[in-house]
N, C-alpha and C positions, 0 to 999 in steps of 0.2 A: 595619669594611671599609679604614678608612685604615691602621690599625695593621696590616692582612694587607698592603696594597698597599706599604706603607714596607718591611716585611720583604722582601718580593719584591725590591724594588729594590735593597736592600742585597745582598741575595744575588747579584743580576745584577752590581752593582759588584765584589763579591769575586771573582765568575768571571772578568770582563774583566781585572780586576787579575792574576789567576794567570795567564791566558793571556799577558799582557805580562811576567811575572815581576816584578811591583809589589806593594807592600805596600797593601792597601785601604785602610789608616789613613791613606794618603798623599793620598786622594781625599776631599775635602769635598762632602757632599750639601747642596745649596742646593734646599729648597722653593720653586719658583716659584708664589706664591700669587695671582697675577692674578686677579680675581672670586671668590675663594674666601671666603666668608664667615668671620668671626672664629671661630665657634663650631667650624667644620670645621678651621679652622688649629689651634685647641687640641687637637683629637683627635690630630692629627700631633705637636705637641709633647708632648703626654703619652706618646706612643708612641715618643719618643726623638729627634725631629727637633729639631736645634737652631739651624739656619740657615735663614732665609727671604729670599727677594727678590722684590722688587716692581718694575714697570717703569712705575707711574703714581705721581706723587709724591701725590696726592690719596688713593689707597688706601693708601698706607703711612702717612699722616698720620692716616688714620681708625683703621685697625688696631693701629698701635704702642701708643698709650695704653690700649687695651682690654685687649690682652695683658698691658701692664705692671700694670694694675689687677687684673688674675687673677692676677698673681704668677707669670707665665710669663717666663722668661728667653730673649731672642731675640737672635742676632746678625743685624742687618739687614744686607741687601745692596741697593744701588739699581743695577739691571740695564737700565733702559730709557733711551731718550733724554731728556735733561734740559735744561731752560732755566735760564740761569744766575739769573731770579729766583726759582726754586724753591729754590735751594741753602739759603738760611738756615734756612728750615722743617725741611729734612731733617737739618741737622748734628746736632741733639741725638739723633737716633736712629741715623743711617747709620753703620756702620763701615766698609764696603767699598763704594767708587764703581767700577762695573764698566764704565762707559760713557763715559770721558772720550775724547773724540775731536777735541778743539780745544783750542788754548791758552786761549783766553777763559773756557772752562767750568773748566779747572784754576786758572787765576788766581781765579776766585769762590770755589772750594772752598778755596783755600790762605789767602784772605783771612778766612775763617769759621773754618776748621778746619785749622789749621798742622799740617804733618807727617801729613796724612790719607794713608790708604792707599788708592791708586787702581790701576785698571788701564786701559790704552788699548785702546780698541776699536777693531777692524780691520775693513774691508769687503773681504774677499778676493776677492769676485767683482764688484766694483764695481757693486753693484746700486742703482738709484737710489732706491728706497723704503726702504733700510736706512742707519742711521747708521753712523759708523765712518770711521777716517782710512784713506787708500789705502796699501797696503802699502809703497810706496816713500817715504812720508813719516812712518813709525813711528820711525825712529831721531832724526829730528829732533824730533818731538813728544815722546819719552821724554827727551830731553837738555833740553828747554826746561821741562818738568814737573819734573824734577830740580832745575833751577835755581831752583825756587819752593819747594824743601825739602819738597816732597811726596815720600811714599813711594811710587815707582812699583814696585809689586810684580810686576806682569806684563802679559800681554794678554788680551783678550777677544775672541770671535767668535760670530756666529749664521752656521753654515755654510750656503752657497747648496744649494738642492735640486737640484743637478745632479750627478749621478754618484755614486762613491764617496765618501762624506763623509771617510773617512781621509785624502784628498789635501789636503783644506782643513786639517784639523787638524794634519797633517804640515808644512805651509806655515807655520801659525802658530807651532808649535814652533821650526821653522828660523829664523822672525824673532826669535824670543825668545832664543834662545841664544847669539848674539853680543853681545845688549845685557845679558847675564847677569840675565835676569829669571826668577824663579823660579816664578811662579803662571801657570797656563793655565786659564782660564775657558771652557770649551768643551763642549758638547755637551747635549743636552735629551732630551725623553723618547724621541724616535725613534731617537736616534743617539748616546746618551751612551756606550754599551759600545765603540764605534768611537773616541770621545774618549779613552776611558781607554788603550785601547790604543796611542794615539799621544802620551801624556803628560799628558792632562788632570789637574790638581789641583784643579779645581773643576766640578763638572756641576750644571746648573739644571734640575731635573726637576718639572714640573707635573703634567701629565695622567696619568702613571704612579702617582702618589701621590694625587692628588685627584679623579681621573676627568675626564670631559669638562667643559670652562669652560661657565659659563652665558653667554649672549650678552651 
């Protein structure tokens, strides 16, 4: 079932990219594996998935050694809100830090993982329950993180569930362009096709691959 679902998601990515005149290979598919047991994650990896995203430190730290022991190669992305005291434990595993939304977190990552690849999370809709820096503060935060010699690769957002999501994805792209940021992490199971049409280079897809999450 997971192999079939993954194939369908890849077909949808290819179709969305074609509509936008883009190469599907330019879109990295990240399996959002929150609450997904390791044995189901292995099914996805065996079906060709290479990137996994977790938004809870404890879940990533529980799954990563299991998958490594099972000789599965994974590129780990941390995509959730993160406390500075969790950084040290994650450093051996995480290759992409998607949710850097404040300088203090960037400093914690830079101390333990020099030149780490990070994305600045942006709260486009000023939603109080979501992390992310305000759009007006993005340029200053990007500059400060670059000053720490971090590889600031791009921007990330979770689109507000208000109106056409393409307006939010276009807004993120417009923030990234003048800052010469190449990566746009945007789009999830319910809106990744819209994100691809607006330039997403990474989509974070969970339910469409793994099914409904367990409580």
